[in-house]
C-alpha positions in Angstrom: 61.0 3.6 4.8 59.1 1.6 7.5 56.0 3.6 6.8 56.4 3.1 3.1 56.7 -0.7 3.6 53.6 -0.7 5.8 51.7 1.1 3.2 52.8 -1.4 0.5 51.8 -4.3 2.8 48.4 -2.7 3.5 47.8 -2.1 -0.2 48.8 -5.7 -1.0 46.4 -7.0 1.7 43.5 -4.9 0.3 44.3 -5.9 -3.2 44.3 -9.6 -2.2 40.9 -9.2 -0.5 39.5 -7.4 -3.5 40.9 -10.1 -5.8 39.3 -12.8 -3.8 35.8 -11.5 -4.3 33.8 -13.9 -6.6 33.2 -12.5 -10.0 29.5 -13.0 -10.9 28.1 -12.4 -14.3 24.3 -12.0 -14.2 22.6 -12.3 -17.6 19.2 -10.7 -18.0 17.7 -12.6 -21.0 16.4 -11.0 -24.1 16.2 -7.2 -24.5 15.5 -4.5 -27.1 13.2 -5.8 -29.9 13.3 -9.3 -28.3 10.8 -9.0 -25.5 10.9 -12.7 -24.6 7.7 -14.1 -23.1 4.7 -11.9 -22.7 2.7 -12.4 -19.4 -1.0 -12.9 -19.1 -1.1 -9.4 -17.5 1.0 -7.9 -20.2 4.4 -7.9 -18.5 7.4 -8.5 -20.6 10.1 -11.1 -19.7 12.9 -8.7 -20.8 11.7 -6.1 -18.3 11.2 -8.5 -15.4 14.6 -10.1 -15.7 16.4 -6.8 -16.1 14.8 -5.5 -12.9 15.8 -8.6 -11.0 19.4 -8.3 -12.2 19.5 -4.6 -11.2 18.1 -5.5 -7.8 21.0 -8.0 -7.4 23.4 -5.0 -7.9 21.6 -2.8 -5.4 21.1 -5.5 -2.7 24.7 -6.7 -3.0 25.8 -3.2 -2.2 23.2 -2.3 0.4 22.9 -5.5 2.3 26.2 -7.3 1.7 28.8 -4.6 1.3 29.6 -5.6 -2.3 30.7 -9.0 -1.1 30.3 -10.2 -4.7 31.8 -8.6 -7.8 28.8 -8.4 -10.0 28.6 -7.5 -13.7 25.5 -7.5 -15.9 25.5 -8.6 -19.6 23.1 -5.6 -20.2 22.2 -2.7 -18.0 19.5 -1.2 -20.2 16.8 -2.4 -22.7 19.2 -3.4 -25.4 19.6 -6.6 -27.3 23.0 -8.3 -26.7 23.9 -11.4 -28.7 24.3 -14.7 -26.8 27.9 -15.0 -27.9 28.7 -11.5 -26.6 27.1 -12.4 -23.2 29.3 -15.5 -22.8 32.4 -13.8 -24.1 32.0 -11.2 -21.3 32.1 -14.0 -18.7 35.3 -15.4 -20.3 37.0 -12.0 -20.6 36.3 -11.1 -16.9 37.3 -14.5 -15.6 33.9 -15.1 -14.1 33.5 -17.5 -11.1 29.9 -18.1 -12.2 27.5 -17.2 -14.9 23.8 -16.9 -14.1 21.2 -16.3 -16.9 17.8 -15.2 -15.7 14.5 -15.8 -17.6 10.8 -16.1 -17.2 8.9 -19.2 -18.5 5.9 -19.5 -20.7 3.6 -22.4 -21.7 0.5 -23.0 -23.7 -1.0 -24.5 -20.5 -1.9 -21.5 -18.3 -1.9 -23.7 -15.3 1.8 -24.5 -15.6 3.7 -23.0 -12.6 7.0 -23.1 -10.7 10.6 -22.3 -11.3 13.2 -24.4 -13.0 17.0 -24.3 -12.9 19.0 -25.6 -15.8 22.6 -26.8 -16.0 24.5 -27.7 -19.2 23.3 -31.1 -20.4 26.5 -33.0 -19.5 27.8 -30.7 -16.8 29.1 -32.5 -13.8 31.1 -29.8 -12.0 30.4 -29.6 -8.4 30.2 -25.8 -8.1 27.3 -25.5 -10.6 25.4 -28.3 -8.8 26.0 -26.7 -5.4 24.8 -23.2 -6.5 21.8 -24.7 -8.2 20.9 -26.6 -5.1 21.3 -23.6 -2.8 19.2 -21.4 -5.2 16.5 -24.1 -5.3 16.4 -24.2 -1.5 16.1 -20.4 -1.2 13.3 -20.1 -3.8 11.4 -23.2 -2.6 11.6 -23.0 1.2 12.1 -19.3 1.9 9.9 -17.9 -0.8 7.5 -20.8 -1.2 7.8 -21.0 -4.9 7.0 -24.4 -6.5 10.1 -26.2 -7.7 9.8 -28.0 -11.0 13.3 -29.4 -10.7 17.0 -28.9 -11.5 17.3 -30.0 -15.1 19.8 -30.2 -17.9 19.7 -28.5 -21.3 21.9 -27.5 -24.2 21.1 -23.7 -24.1 23.8 -21.7 -25.9 24.8 -19.6 -22.8 25.4 -22.8 -20.8 27.2 -24.6 -23.7 29.5 -21.6 -24.4 30.5 -21.1 -20.7 30.9 -24.9 -20.1 34.6 -25.5 -19.2 35.2 -21.8 -18.4 33.1 -21.3 -15.3 30.1 -22.8 -13.4 26.9 -21.7 -15.1 23.2 -22.0 -14.7 20.0 -20.7 -16.2 17.1 -19.7 -13.9 13.5 -19.7 -15.2 11.8 -17.7 -12.4 8.2 -18.8 -13.1 5.5 -19.0 -15.8 4.2 -15.5 -16.6 1.6 -17.3 -18.8 0.1 -18.3 -15.4 -2.0 -15.4 -14.1 -1.0 -15.9 -10.4 2.8 -16.1 -11.2 2.6 -13.2 -13.7 1.0 -11.0 -11.0 3.6 -12.2 -8.4 6.5 -11.6 -10.8 5.2 -8.1 -11.7 5.6 -6.8 -8.1 8.8 -5.0 -7.2 9.0 -6.7 -3.9 8.8 -10.1 -5.6 11.6 -9.1 -8.0 13.7 -8.0 -5.0 12.9 -11.3 -3.2 14.1 -13.4 -6.1 17.2 -11.3 -6.4 17.9 -11.7 -2.7 17.5 -15.4 -2.9 20.0 -15.6 -5.8 22.5 -13.5 -3.9 22.2 -15.5 -0.7 22.6 -18.8 -2.6 25.8 -17.4 -4.3 27.3 -16.1 -1.1 26.6 -19.4 0.6 28.1 -21.3 -2.3 31.4 -19.3 -2.2 31.9 -18.6 1.5 33.7 -21.9 2.2 36.0 -21.8 -0.8 
């Protein structure tokens, strides 16, 4: 009986630890027939953001021992509706929703990354995660910061009130230098690592 009770207690402790892992939904934008932006070097936004999302899964496992419970809204080159993406976050009880995109502009000199929050979002967690991510990308990777901004994007609007959410524009692939940087596997891994580190830092004191 004593051994049985110890086993139950051990199982309960393990279950509690598992349950405490932050649930992260990473949303690689576009997919399938929707390529998103097309870079000056021919790279497709849908491919870049999917690779960054996959790197988040791999690095979370290899470097951080699966400290975060990460789910992707798509794992392959398929088109998933915006409503389905946000419903996944609600169904899984997400602690944060992060949508990843690449930027594009008529001006090929435009550069830098942007982070968007919902236009009237004031929850502290979203702000903290955005600030930590901006710090990682700007100071550790040296990427130009265009600012933390607010917008009415559907994925932000639909998750508002359910979980903290943000949308990351990793850079302008219409800019030759940023397109070439973004195309490199090591750059995609670096962006993924910056995102993971900002999330872990944001949740470690909860």
